[in-house]
Structures are given as C-alpha cells and as structure tokens.
N, C-alpha and C positions, 0 to 999 in steps of 0.2 A: 449631602444627605439625601437618601432616597427612602421611599416607603419600605422597600425590601430590607434595607439595613435596619431600620427601626423595628420592623416586624420580627426579624431574626433576633435582634437584641432583646426585645420584649419576651419572646418565647424562651430564650435562655435565662433571663432574669426570673421569669415565671417558674421555670423548672427548678432553679436553685432556691427560690423563695418557698416553693411548695415543699421541697425536701426538708427545709428548716422549719416548716409550719409557720412561716412569717407572712404577714399581710403587708402589701405595699400600696400606697396611694401616690400616684404621680399626677402632679398638676402640669399640664402640657399646653404649650403655646399652640395656637391654631395655625400651624404651618402646613404647607402642602405635603411635605414629607411625612408628617406625623399622621399615622393611620390608626384607626380604631380596630386593633387586632382582636380576633375572637378567641374563645376558649382559654381565656386567662383566668385561672382559678385563684391565684394569689395576688393578682394585680388589678387595681381599679384605676382607670384613666379618667381624669376630669379635665376637659378641655376649656381653656380660657375662651371667652367670647371672641368672635372674629374682630379684627381691627382693634384689639385691646392696646391701649397705650403702653409705652415702655414703663410707666409708673407701676403697672401690675405685673410686668414680665420680670420675674425674680432674677433670672440669669443676667438680664440686661442691667440689673440694679447693682451689680458689683462683682459677682462670682467670676464672670468671664473676664472682666477687667483685671481682677486680682490674678487669675491664672495667666493671662497674657503678660502682665507685668513681671510676675515671678519667673515665667518661662524665659522672657527676655533677659532677666538678671542671671539666670542659670547659664544661658548661652554666652552672655558677656563675660561671666566668671571663667568659663572654659577658654574663651578667647584670650583673656588676660593671662591665665596660667600658661597657655601655649606661647604667648608673646614673651613672657618672662623666660621661658626655656628656649626661645628663638626657634620655635617649631610652627609649622603650618597647622591651622585649625580647620579641619574639614568636617562639616556636620553631615551625617548620613540620615536617611529616613529612620533607621533603627535607633540611632542616638537621639534623634528628635523625639521619637516615641518614648524612649527611656526618660528623657528630661521631662516630658509632659506628664508621664506617670508619676515621677518623683514630685512634681509640683502639685498634682491632684491629691496624692496621698498626704502631702504635708499642708494642704489648705486647712486652716483652722476652722473648726465648726462654727466659731463666732462669725466668720465671714458669711456663711450660709444663713445663720440665724438672723444676722442683721439685715440681710436682704429680705427675708420674710417679714421682719419687723417694719422696715421702711415701705414695704408694699401693702401693709395693713392686714397681714395674715396672722398676727399675733394678738392675743387678748391684752387689753390695757394693763392688767396687773402683772403680766409676764414681761411687758415692754421695758420696765425699769431695770430689771435684772440683766437684760440683754444689752442695755445701753453701755454698761461698764465692761462688757465683754468684747470690746473692740480690740483686735490684735494690734500690737505695736508695729509701726512701720519700721522696716529695716533701713539702715543708712544706705542711700543710693549714691552717695558721693563717688565712691571708687568706680562705680559702673558708668555713671554719667560721663566721666572723663574719657571713656572709650568711644563714646558716640561723637559724630560730627557736631561741632558747636552750633551750627546753624539749624539743627533739627532738635527741638525739645523732646525730652523723654516721653511725654504724653503723646506727641505726634508719632513717635516710633511705635508705641504700644497700639495706637489707633490706626495704624497704616492700612490694615485690611478690613476696617469696619464696613466698607461699602461692597465687599466681595459677596456675590450671590452664592449661598450655600445650600439652596434647595431648588427644586424644579419650579418653573413658572407656570401659573395657571393659565389655561386658554380662556377665551371669552365665554365659551359654553360652560366650562367648569365654574367660572366666577358667578354666572347667573343661575346655576342650578341649585 
C-alpha cells in the first residue's frame, strides 16, 4: 500500500460520493501509507491515534480474518472441484481478484458491525441488537480435509500476518 494508491482511491470515492450527494466518514489507522488527502468534499478522514492497539483497529478485529478465511475456502473449493474432475487448478491474478471481490461482496454486514461493537464504537443500547447478529459459521470440514494435516486451518489463514504492507518510516519521519 502506498500514499499514491490511497490518494487515488480517496479521490475516486469522493467523486462517486459527491455525485450521489453522500457523506462518508472513514476511521483510518495511522499507517504511513494513509495520507490526509485534500479537497475531499464528501469524505471526512478521522485518524486513530498513533500506536493504537489492535483493540481499537476495527479491521484487525475480525473483518480481515473473515475475508482471509473465506478467500481460502473459495480457493480450496475450486481446488476440490478440479481434483474431482482430475484437472489441474491454476490460480491467476485475475481469478484471485475475482475470488476476493466475491468474498468482499458476500461479507455479511454483521461481521463489520460486530467489529465496531467489540472495539467500543457502538452505543450500549445498540450493542445488544448486534450481539444476536453474528453470522453462522460455514462447515469447514470438507475444506480442512484438503489441507496438510500438520498445518491447522488457523495457521494457513494467518500465514501472511507478518508481511509488511506499507512503507517503513525513516528515523526523521518518526521524530517529526
């Protein structure tokens, strides 16, 4: 992720939101790639404080884990179908993007709502109605059988948790 990608995405989101006369509030992690873009009429950015713990970082609270798990399941399902047909399964960048888009579109709103709730962004009276809105887990049994037995599903999902996804700050940038 780079500042240029974020800036371009924000400008496009601002253009579409302005056309629909829609106001957007984005709560943004204080990441080096996240920039404070100017001239945004329909979007307001609110940055979390620096070094905010994961307890307040909504995406770390479950949305990313949900998407990664569902993405894995979609890939494994395609692999299973190819194995049944005795075909080779080759994933391309385009098919990976299609799978990711499918998973994102089909992420239940309750997943996002519950992340807000668990991070303390929901009023107490709203909290109870969201509690019962937890989406049911799909049966993972058929997919787990496709994985190597020595590697648990949770480890497969978390395999890239340590990957650096944004630029590193220099010492001067950190102290300014």
